[in-house]
N, C-alpha and C positions, 0 to 999 in steps of 0.2 A: 811148260807154261802153266801157271796156276789157273784153275777153272773156277773163278769166283764172279759174283754179279757186278754189273756196272754200278757207278756211284749212286745213281738215282734210284736204285732198287729199294732201299729201306723206306718205309713209310712212317716210322715213328722215331722218337728221339733215343739217345743213348741212355743206358741205365744210370750212368753217373751224372747226367745233366742236372743242374740245380733246379730247373723249373719243371721237371717231369712230375706230373701229378701222381700222388700216391696210389690212386685207384687204377693206374695203368698196369700195375703188377697184378693181373687178374688171377682168380683161383684156377683158371685153365692150365697154368703152368705147374700145378701141384703134382699131377699124375706123372708127367715125364720126368720130373725131378727125382721121383722115388725109384724109377727103373733105369734111367739113363743119365750119366753125368751131364751137367749143363755144358753146352758148347761154349768155347771161349769167344764170346761175342758180346761186344759192348753195345747192346741195344735192348729194347724191351722184348720180352718173350712173345708178345703179340705180333712182333715183326718176323718171327721165324718162318711162317708159311710163305711170305713174300720173298724173303731172302733165300730160302731153300729153292723155291721155284726159279728164281733168277739164276742161282748157281747152276742148276741142271740145264737151264736154257742156254747157259754159256758153254756147256760141254762140247758141242760140235765145233765151236770156234777154237777152244783149247786144243782139241784133237788135231785141228788143221795146223795150229802153231807147232805142236809137237812134231807132226809129219814134216813141216818145213825145216825144223831144226835138225831132225834126223837126216834129211836129205843133204843139208849143208855139211854136216859132219862126215857123211859117207863120201861126198865129193872131195873134201879136203884130205881125208885119210885113206882113200881107196887104194892108192898106190904106196902108202907109207906103212899102214898097219897090216898085219897078217890076216888072212881070211879066217883063221881059227879064232880070231878075236872079233872081227867085224860081224861074222854070221851069227854067233851066239848073242852078241849085243843086239843085232837087228831082231832076232827071235824074241828076246825079252821085251823089246819095244812093241812087237805085234801082240804078245800076250797082254801087256799092260793096256794097250789101246782097246783090245777086245773086251777086257773086263770093264773098262770105263764105259764102253758103248752099251754092254749088257746092263750095267747099273743104271745108265741113263734111260734105257727102254723100260726097265722095271719100274723106275720112278714115274715115268709117264703113264704106265698102266695102273699103278697104285693111286696116283693122283691124291696124295694126302693134303688135308686142308687145315687141320687144327695144329696148334703148337706141339701138342703131345705126339701127334703122328709124324710131324716134320722133323723133330729133333734127331731121331735115329738116322734119317736120310741125310741130314746135314753132316752128321758125324761120318757117315760113309763117304760123302763127297770130300770131306777134309782128309780122310784117310787116303783116298785116291790121290789127292793133291800132294800129300807127303811122299807117297810112293813115287810120283812123278819127279819130285825134288830129289829123292834118293837116286833115281835113274840118271838125272843130269849131273848129280855129284859124282856118281860112278863113272859117267862118260868123261868128265874132266880128269879123274884119277887115272883112267885106263889109257886114254889117247894122248895125253900131254907129252909123254916120253917118246912117242913115235914120230912126231912131226918136227919140221924146222920152224923158223920164225913165223912164216905165213900161217902154217897150220896152228901153231900155238896161239898166235894172236886171234885168229878166227874162233878158236875154241873158247878163249877167255871172253870174247865179245858175246858169243852165244849164251854162255852160262850167265854172264852179268846181265844180259838182256832179259832173261827170265826173272832175275831178281828185281829188276826195275819194273817190268810190266806187272809184277805181282803186287806192287804198292797200291794201286787204286782199288783192287778187289780184295786184298787181304788186310789192309790197314785197320779195318773195323774189328779184326781179331789179332791184336798185337802179338800174342805168344805164337799164334799160328804163323804169322809172317816171319818172326824170328826163326822159328823152326824150319820154315821153308827156305829162307835165305841161308841158314847154316848148312842144311843138307845139300843145297846147290853149290855153295861156294867154298866151304871149308875143305872138302876133299881136294879140290883143285889147288887151294893155297898150300896145303900140306905137300902135295906132289911137287909144286914149284919150289918150295923151300928145300925139299929133299934132294934136289939136284946138287946143292952144296956149294956153289960158287957165289961170288959177290954179286954178280948181275942178278941172279935169281933171288938172292936175299933182298936186294933192293926192290925187285919187281914184286915180291911177296909183300914187302912193307907198303909199297904204294897201293897194292890191291886191298890190303887191310884198311888203309886210310880211306880208299874209295868206298869200300863196303860199309865202313863206319858212317861216313857222310850220307850214304844211301839210307842206312837205318835211321839216322836222324831225320832225313827227309821223309821217310815213311811215318815217323812219329809225328812230325809237323802236319803231314797230310791227314793222319788219323785225327788230330785235334781239330783241324779245319773241317773234316768230315763230321765230327761230333757236333761242332757248332752248326753246321748245315742241317744236321738231323734235328737239333734243338729248334732251329728256326722253322723247319718243316713241321715239327710237332706243334709248335705254337701256331703256325699257319693253319694246320688241320684243326686245332682247337678253336681258333678264331672263325674258321669256316663253319665249324659245327655251331658255334655261338651265333654266327650271322644267320645260319639257316634257322636256328631256334628263334632268334629275334624276328626274322622274316615271317616265320609262322605266327609268332605273337602279334606282329604288326598286321598281318593279314586278318587274324582273328579280331584285332582291335578295329581294323577297317570295317569288317563285317558288323561288329557291334556299333561302331560309329554310324554306319549306314542305317542300321536299325534305329539308333537313337535319333538320327537326322529325320528319318521317316516319322518317328513318334513326335519329334519337335514340329515337323511340318503339320501333322494332324493337330497338335496342340495350338500351333500358330493359327491354323484355319479356325479352330474353335474360338481362339481369342479374338480373331478378326470378326467373327460372327457376333461374339458378345459385344464388342465395341460398336458394331453397326446397330445392333438392337438397342444398346444403351444410348446411342446418339439420337435415336428417333423414338422407338416404341416405348422405352422406359421413361423417356422425358414427357411423353404426351399426358399421362395422368397427372404428373406434377405440374405441368403447364396449365391444365384445366383447373386443378385445385386452386392455384393462385388467382386465376381469373374469377372463379366463383366466390372465393373468399373476399376479394376486393369489391365485387358487385354486392355481396351481402353487407359489407361494412357501410356502403352508401345508403342502404335501405333501412338500417336500424337506427333508432334514436335513443335507446336506453344506454347509458354510459357503460354499464357492466358488460352488456352484449357487444358493444362497439370495442371495448377493450379486449374481449375474447377473440373477436375477429382480427383485431390488430395483431394479437399474439399468433394467430394462424398465419397471417401474412408474413410475419417475421420468421416463423418456423419454415415456411415454404422458401423464403429467400435464403435462409441459412442452409436448408437442404439442397437447394439449387447450387449454391456455392460449393458445398461439400461434395456433391455428386460430380460436378465438373472437375474439381481439383483432384478427387480420388481417381477418376478416370485418367486424368493426365499423368499423375505420378505412377499409376499402375502401368501405363504404356511405357514410361521411361524405364522403370525397374525391370520390366519383362523383356526389354530389348526391342520393343515395338516401334521405337523412334530411331530412324537412321539419319545420318548426317549427309547431306548432299550439297557440297560447297560449290558456289558459283560467284561471279562478279555481278554486283548490282548496286544501283544508286540508293542511298538512304531515303531519298524522296519517295521511292515506291512504297516504303513502309510507312512513312509519315502521312501519306495520303490515306492509307488504311486506318491509321490511328485516329486521324481526324474524323473519318467516316464512322468509327465506332464510339469515340469518347466525347466528341464535341457536344452531342445532346446531353450527356450526363453533366459535363462541365457547365453547359448552358443553364441547366436546371438549378445547379448550386450557386450560380452567379460567379463562377471562377473563370479566369482567363487561361485558355489552353494554347500555349505558344509552341510552335514547331519550327526549328531552325537547323540549317546545315543540310538541307535536302540534296545539295549538289555533290556531297561527299560520296565516294564509291568505296565499298568494302568487299572483302572476299570471305564469305561465310555461307551458312545455310539461311536463306531469307525467311523461311517458314519458322525456324527456331528463333531467329533474332526477333521476328515479329511477336512470337509468343512470349518471349522474355520482356519485351517492351510493353506488351499489353498488360502483363501482370504488374509491372512496375508502375505504369500509368494508372491502372485501376486502384492500386494501393494509394498512390499520391492523391487522386481525386477523392477517395474515401476518407482520408485522414486530414485533408486540407479544408478548413472551414472558410477561409477567406484569403484571397490573394491569387497566386499564379502557379500553374504547373507548366514547366518548361521541359521540352524534349529537344536535345541539341546533339549535333555531330561536330566534333572538333578534330582538326588534323594535328597530330603530334608526331613528327618525324615520319616513319613509315607505318604508323598506326593511326587508326581513327577511334576516338573516344566517344561512344554513344552514352549520353548522360540524361538522367531523368531527375529534375530538380522540383522540389515543392517547398511551400512556405508553411508546412504543417507543424505539429508539436515537436518534431525531432525525436531522436532516439538517444537515450543516455549511453555513455561509453561502456558501462558495465553490461548493457544488454546487447551491444552491437555484434558480439561474437556468437550470440545464440539465435539471432533472428532468422538464420537460414536453416534451423532445425525444424523437423516435422512437428506440426501441431503446437509450436511455441508461439505464444502471443505476448507482446511487450506489455508488462503490467502498467497500470496508471494511465492508459490511453482510452478510457471509456468515451465513446462517441456520444454526442448530445441527442441524436435522433436515431430512429430505427434504420433509416437509410444510410447512416454514417457509422453504424456500429462496427465492432471489430470483425476482422476476417476470421478464417478458421485455422490459420497457422500453417497452410500448405503452399500458399502462393510463392513465397520467397524460397521455399525448399524446391519447388519446381524450377524457379528461375536459376538457382544454383546448379541443379543437375543438368539443365539444358546447356548452361555455360560450360560445364565440365565436359559434356559430350563434344562440344566444339573446340575444347582446349582454349577457351577464351577467358582471360582473367576478369573477375567480377569483384569490384571493391565498393565499399560503403563509407561515406563521410557524413556525419550528422552532429548537430549541436542542439541540445534540449532547448525548445522554445524558438529556434531559429530556422528549422527546416532540415531536409535531408537531400543528399544527392547520391544516386547509384551510378556507377561507371562500368560499362562493358567495353573492353578493349579488343578491337578486331584489326586484322591486317588490311592495308590499303588495297583496293581493287584496281583494275586497269581500264575499265570501259565506262567512263563517266557519262551520265545522261542527265538532262535537265530535270529537275524535280520541282513540283509546285509546293508552295507553302500555304499552310492553313491560316485562316483569319480567326481571331478570338471572338467569342460571343458572350454576351450577358443576357440572361433571360429570367423569366418568372418561375416560381416554384409551383404554382397552381395550374389548373387546366380546365377550360370550358369549351365544349364542342357544340353549343346550341346552333342548330340550323345546318350543321355540317353533314354531308353524305359520305359515309365510309363503306367501301365495298370489301367484303371478306370472302376469300376463297380458301376453304379449309375442308379436307375430307374427313377429319375426325369429328364426329358429332359432339362429343363433350367439349372439346376445345372451341369448336365453332359456337356452341351455345354459350360458353363462358365469355367469349369475346363479345357476343351480341349483348348479353346482360350488362357487362362492364361498360362498354362504349355507350349504350343507351343511358346508363346511369350518369355518364358524363355529358349527356344532352345530345348525342349524335343520332342521326338517322342511319339505319343499317340496311344494306342489301347483301345477304349472305348466300353463298353457293358452295356446293361440295365438289365441283369439277370445273375444268376449263371450259368444257362444252356448255354447261349451264350458265356460267358467267358471260360467255360469248353470245349465247342466245338472248339473254336479258339485254345485253348491250345493243344488239341489232334491233330489238323491239323498242328501245328507248330513243327519244328525240334528243340529240345532243344540245339543241338550243334550249330545251326545257330541263333536262336531267343531265347533270355532269358531276361525277364523283369528286370529292375534295381530297380523298386519300384512298389508296389501295393497300390492304394488308393481306398478303397471300403466303400460304405455306409452300415450301420449296418442293417437297416430295408429295405428289398427288397420286390418285388412282390411275390405273392403266398406263403406268410408266411416264405420265406427263409431269411437268414441273411448273412451279409458280412463275418462272420466267416466261413461259408460254402464255400464262394468264395475263401477265403485265403487258406483253406485246399486243395481245388481242384487244384488251380494254383500251390501251393507248391508241391503237389503230382507229378505234371508234370515237374516243373522247379527246384525243390530242396527246402529244408527247410530253406536255407539261404537267400531266397529272402526277402528283407525288406518290411514291410507292415504298412500302416496307416489305422485305422478304424475310420470312421466319424459317430458320433451319435448325436441325438438331445436331449438327456437327460442330465441334469446338475448333477444328482447323478446317474451315469450310473450303477455301480455295475459290470462293465466289467473288472476291474483291474486284477482280478484273471485270467481271460482268457488272458489278455494282457501279463501277466508274463508267463503263461503256454505256449502260442503259439507265444511269441516274436513279438508283434506288439505294436504300440503306438496309443493313442486315441486323437482325436480332437473333440471338442464340437461345434455343429452348433449354430449360423452361423459362419463359419470359415472365418475370415478376412484374406486377402492375406498375411499380414506380419507374422501372426501366421503360416500359411501354409508354407511360405517361410522358416521360422525358423525351422519348423519340418522337411521339406525335406532336408535342409542343414545338420541338425543333423543326419538324417537317412543315408544320402549318404556321409557325410563328405566332401562336395564340397565347393569350394571357388569361389569368384567373378571372372567372366571372364574379 
């Protein structure tokens, strides 16, 4: 029996495989090739160590097969063949097996590992296999003439069995298998044919046909084995590639983790910046506007008054630029996240009324809000920010008429629209109005309060709409007005929404005899408010904390002293808020005292408190014209 390795022994592909990488033929094979002929083995030289080891590992099994074959032949021919033939034949078998066992033990002691070291050992193993084939060929030649039909049939089956079982282990070496099969079977065929009768000629022909088919089977098996080896080689290559990619992915994960940590640090720094910008950086700008307006009321020279007006206009422009730059920076840096929910449009319309009705009131415009019962599915904070910018633009550019905010149902969508009766936008300019810092030419406003924006409002609107994947469109006709449309999916949980009432009001403001309480912890801002409001004729009670204002309230007689208006900052010292000041003063003077809360956040989130506690919001820096409009709205006063 051939002593060769199992099919699974090779770990690399055949040398003739089309997809075997060129680098597989490593320089390690150079040394053995110069000293020992290359084994007839259709595989990569790098496979030699594993194949050689598997071959010698199979030696004990092969010897057991040889012993079984010898025993069967001895039983079949013990009474047929002479002892002078049987005993020398058995002695040759013992010597052959002894040599093979000695070779096996020598290999185990040498334990070669490189292709150069294994090549000679594989040749020795192949030589032993050919000696075994010659032994079985001689067995067929010697014993066929001694037996009858039973013995001859058994002998043919034994020899043919060794030819068949050699296929799985020798097919990877095709010349080796042909040599093995020839040495095993040809002597038996010659002996059969030498008998000389028709029966034996027919038997020899049939055996030739059988051994030919067996050889073809061996060749097919060799091709299948080569394909299997190719697949295994590819699998090994893919496994190596997978391990490399896994290492690369692990390295990338570590790098991503480090980058994520850096991003978190940067995000915290960004958050701290926005927090500071929303309050501390706005404070001096807020105070500057108040002092400039107070100075304007105290000067009478036209040149000085004009300079002060320029300061006010610059402060107003800086306030707008400051707020819009913060907003667009938050969007571009990924600081704005979309949180979708179902909500009634009326929730936003009430906030719009809270913020813009005073400004519309001052300009004599009608601010109409319609469709509050509609329900949409979107981020309410972003939708509110979009509508705020659109309404602010509409009020700024509309000189006379109406600003309409409506929600209309169109199939499974809700169209939020902002209409105005302003100058409109020419068709040639409509594609550019959403660009950063772009201002439509030819729209100079008649007053400082109505001058152009800074060209960022609509860019912010467009980006917020894209964050929500909500289509935003524009229709306009020069001289007829403009309508912006934001399309949102319909929501599922409708709630009743209140509608706002339009208002008309005066442009001027007089506060003679009015008592206004100020609660502000920033000295410059508090002083600016005092000077400005006193210039408008108001009496002022100013405090720097909730405790100070509460102490004054308790010391005052509500029947004699009652504030007409409260103006309080949201963030005060000691972690207190302006809402606490409003509650404390109203506890003393009644819930009907009007109040304005000033905050430094552009997205305050205080609207629910404003509705619940009946106060209005102003965002720092508060320019004088906005403050004047809000006070006029809260008190319903007219120019003196």
